C-alpha positions in Angstrom: 0.0 -0.1 -0.1 1.4 3.5 -0.7 2.2 5.7 1.9 2.6 9.1 -0.6 0.5 10.7 -2.8 2.1 10.3 -6.4 1.4 12.7 -9.2 1.4 11.0 -12.8 3.3 13.3 -15.6 4.3 11.4 -18.6 7.2 9.1 -17.7 7.8 10.7 -14.1 5.9 9.9 -10.8 6.2 13.0 -8.4 5.4 13.7 -4.8 5.8 17.2 -3.6 6.7 17.9 -0.1 6.7 21.6 -0.7 10.5 22.1 0.1 11.3 19.4 -2.0 10.1 16.8 -4.5 10.9 12.9 -5.3 10.7 12.0 -8.6 10.8 8.3 -10.0 11.4 8.5 -13.7 10.9 5.1 -15.8 13.6 5.5 -18.4 13.5 3.6 -21.8 16.5 3.2 -23.9 16.3 2.6 -27.8 16.8 -0.9 -27.2 13.9 -1.3 -25.3 15.5 -1.5 -21.8 13.8 -0.2 -18.6 15.3 1.3 -15.7 13.7 3.0 -12.8 15.5 5.8 -11.6 14.8 8.1 -8.5 16.2 11.5 -7.4 15.1 14.1 -4.9 15.4 17.8 -5.5 15.0 20.7 -3.2 12.7 23.8 -3.9 15.7 25.4 -5.9 15.6 22.4 -8.3 19.1 21.2 -7.1 19.5 17.5 -6.8 19.9 16.3 -3.4 20.0 12.4 -3.4 19.5 9.9 -6.4 19.2 6.1 -6.9 19.1 3.7 -9.6 16.2 0.8 -8.9 17.3 -1.2 -11.7 15.1 -2.8 -14.5 12.5 -4.4 -12.3 10.1 -2.4 -9.7 7.3 -4.6 -8.1 5.6 -1.8 -6.2 6.8 1.7 -5.0 7.0 0.8 -1.2 10.7 0.3 -1.8 11.1 3.8 -3.2 9.1 5.2 -0.5 11.1 3.9 2.3 14.2 5.5 0.2 12.7 8.9 -0.1 11.4 8.9 3.3 15.0 8.4 4.8 16.3 11.0 2.2 13.6 13.8 2.7 14.2 13.5 6.8 18.0 14.3 6.2 17.1 16.9 3.6 14.8 18.4 6.0 17.2 18.2 9.0 20.3 19.8 6.7 19.9 23.0 8.3 21.0 24.9 11.4 20.1 22.9 14.8 17.5 25.5 15.7 15.8 25.3 12.7 15.9 21.4 12.6 14.6 21.1 16.2 11.5 23.5 15.6 10.5 21.5 12.5 10.5 18.2 14.6 8.7 20.2 17.3 6.3 21.3 14.7 5.5 18.0 13.9 4.9 16.6 17.2 2.7 19.5 18.1 0.4 18.6 15.0 0.4 15.2 16.2 -0.8 16.3 19.7 -3.8 18.0 17.8 -4.4 14.6 15.9 -4.8 12.5 19.2 -8.5 11.7 20.0 -10.2 13.4 23.0 -10.4 10.2 24.9 -6.7 9.6 24.5 -4.8 8.6 28.1 -2.9 11.4 29.2 0.0 9.5 29.0 0.1 9.7 25.3 0.6 13.7 25.8 3.0 13.1 28.3 5.3 11.1 25.9 5.2 13.8 23.4 6.1 16.2 25.7 9.0 13.9 27.0 10.3 13.4 23.2 10.1 17.2 22.7 12.2 17.8 25.9 14.8 14.8 24.9 15.3 16.7 21.4 15.7 20.0 23.1 18.4 18.4 25.6 20.0 16.4 22.6 20.3 19.8 20.8 21.9 21.9 23.8 24.6 19.1 24.5 27.1 17.7 22.4 26.6 14.1 22.3 29.4 12.3 24.2 30.1 9.0 25.8 30.2 11.4 28.8 26.9 12.5 28.7 25.0 9.7 26.9 24.2 8.0 30.4 23.2 11.7 31.4 20.6 11.7 28.4 19.5 8.1 29.1 18.7 8.8 32.9 17.3 12.2 31.9 13.7 10.8 31.5 13.4 9.9 34.8 13.1 13.3 36.1 11.7 15.1 33.2 8.0 15.3 34.7 6.4 13.7 37.4 5.1 10.0 36.3 1.6 9.2 36.0 0.2 7.1 38.4 0.1 3.6 37.0 -3.0 1.3 37.1 -3.7 -2.0 37.7 -5.7 -3.7 34.8 -8.5 -6.3 35.2 -9.4 -7.1 31.7 -13.0 -8.7 30.5 -11.8 -11.5 27.9 -14.1 -12.7 25.4 -13.7 -15.4 22.7 -13.9 -14.7 18.8 -16.8 -16.0 17.2 -15.3 -17.1 14.1 -11.5 -16.7 14.5 -8.9 -18.2 17.1 -8.3 -15.8 19.9 -9.4 -13.9 22.7 -9.9 -10.0 23.2 -10.6 -7.3 25.5 -10.8 -3.4 25.4 -8.3 -1.1 27.1 -7.4 2.5 27.0 -4.7 1.9 24.4 -7.1 -0.1 22.2 -8.0 -3.9 21.6 -5.8 -6.4 22.8 -5.9 -9.6 21.3 -4.2 -13.0 22.4 -3.9 -15.8 19.4 -2.0 -19.1 19.7 1.1 -19.4 17.6 0.6 -22.4 15.0 3.0 -24.9 16.0 4.6 -25.0 12.4 5.7 -21.2 13.4 6.8 -21.9 16.9 10.8 -21.4 17.3 12.5 -24.6 18.0 14.2 -24.3 21.5 18.2 -24.5 21.6 18.1 -26.2 24.9 15.8 -28.0 27.4 15.8 -25.1 29.5 14.5 -22.5 26.8 11.2 -21.1 26.8 9.2 -21.4 23.8 6.3 -19.1 23.1 2.7 -20.8 22.3 0.8 -17.7 22.3 1.2 -13.7 21.1 -0.2 -10.8 22.1 -1.3 -7.9 20.0 -2.8 -4.4 20.8 -4.9 -2.9 18.0 -5.1 0.8 18.2 -8.1 2.9 16.8 -5.5 4.6 14.3 -4.7 1.3 12.9 -1.3 0.9 14.5 -0.8 -2.6 15.8 1.8 -3.3 18.4 3.1 -6.9 18.2 4.4 -7.9 21.7 7.5 -9.9 20.8 9.2 -9.4 24.2 6.6 -11.4 26.0 6.9 -15.4 25.6 3.8 -17.0 27.1 3.5 -20.6 27.0 -0.1 -20.8 28.1 -3.6 -18.9 28.0 -3.2 -17.9 31.6 0.1 -16.5 31.7 -0.6 -14.8 28.2 -3.6 -12.9 30.1 -1.1 -12.1 32.7 1.3 -10.6 30.2 -1.3 -8.8 28.7 -1.8 -6.7 31.7 1.8 -6.2 32.2 2.1 -4.8 28.7 -0.7 -2.3 29.2 1.1 -1.2 32.4 4.5 -0.9 30.6 2.6 1.4 27.8 1.4 3.6 30.7 4.8 4.4 31.7 5.9 7.6 29.2 9.5 7.4 30.0 12.0 6.8 27.2 14.4 4.3 28.1 16.3 1.2 26.8 13.8 -1.2 28.3 10.8 0.4 26.6 12.4 0.5 22.8 9.7 -1.5 21.5 7.0 0.8 23.0 8.7 3.9 21.7 9.0 2.4 18.4 5.5 1.7 18.3 4.4 5.0 19.7 5.8 6.6 16.6 4.2 4.3 14.4 0.9 5.2 16.2 1.7 8.9 15.4 2.5 8.1 12.1 -1.0 6.3 11.5 -2.9 9.3 12.8 -1.6 11.6 10.1 -4.5 12.3 7.7 -3.8 11.6 4.0 -3.9 15.4 3.1 -0.8 16.1 5.8 2.6 17.1 4.4 4.5 13.7 4.1 7.6 15.2 5.7 5.7 14.5 9.0 6.2 11.0 8.7 9.6 11.3 7.5 10.3 13.5 10.6 8.5 10.8 13.0 10.5 8.0 11.4 13.7 10.0 11.8 13.0 11.0 15.3 12.1 7.1 16.2 15.4 6.0 14.9 17.4 8.7 16.4 15.9 8.1 19.8 16.0 4.1 19.6 19.5 4.1 18.4 20.9 6.3 21.1 19.2 4.3 23.9 20.1 0.6 22.8 
């Protein structure tokens, strides 16, 4: 499924980001050989990056993934203050897209990200202050009180699995087919037999790989633990999967007519923070 709105112009397909354009060109030689060439140009028409995708291009997803990274770099290729303001602009925009019944922690996590970005811009990143930035989030804002969950589980009528509603979306537990279970490397290794998912109303899905339930009761307990983990808005190494999912969720909230640069910024911020923490 295409993430970007392409405009077709003769042999070119174009996505206009406002300050730049992505151009995908189908080039046919005199001998009939086809090549797909992509480039990104800034508002002045100067080429910023290019890539040859060869003679076969099954879909545009690979082009869009490349373009998103390059656009993110071009967007941030400016002075530090302007680059920061652009990221904060996207986060503030995402705040306005959160539904009115969104748990407060989502707003706090956005504020934590903003503060992390400000802190990162102010300090030169060295090994000396890396630990400081990692610990920084324990003291940014007062943590919201966590709650204990007691979920009301229901069985799907026409498919495998059970589900329950939560403030984070519908949480689902499904058994892992035996053919897809990872073979243990030793007699003592735990093999997950169930998988936990959270389906947010935006369409974002969190697959809880870090939990390894071996039976349905442990899966239910793990599901409640996952929800408690998601209630914690701190940005620390142990929550890297939650952070990745959070940025994915924000990306899913973007309307179709939103400037595609917002998605590029979210992807870049997610990568930047997770790479720093792990």
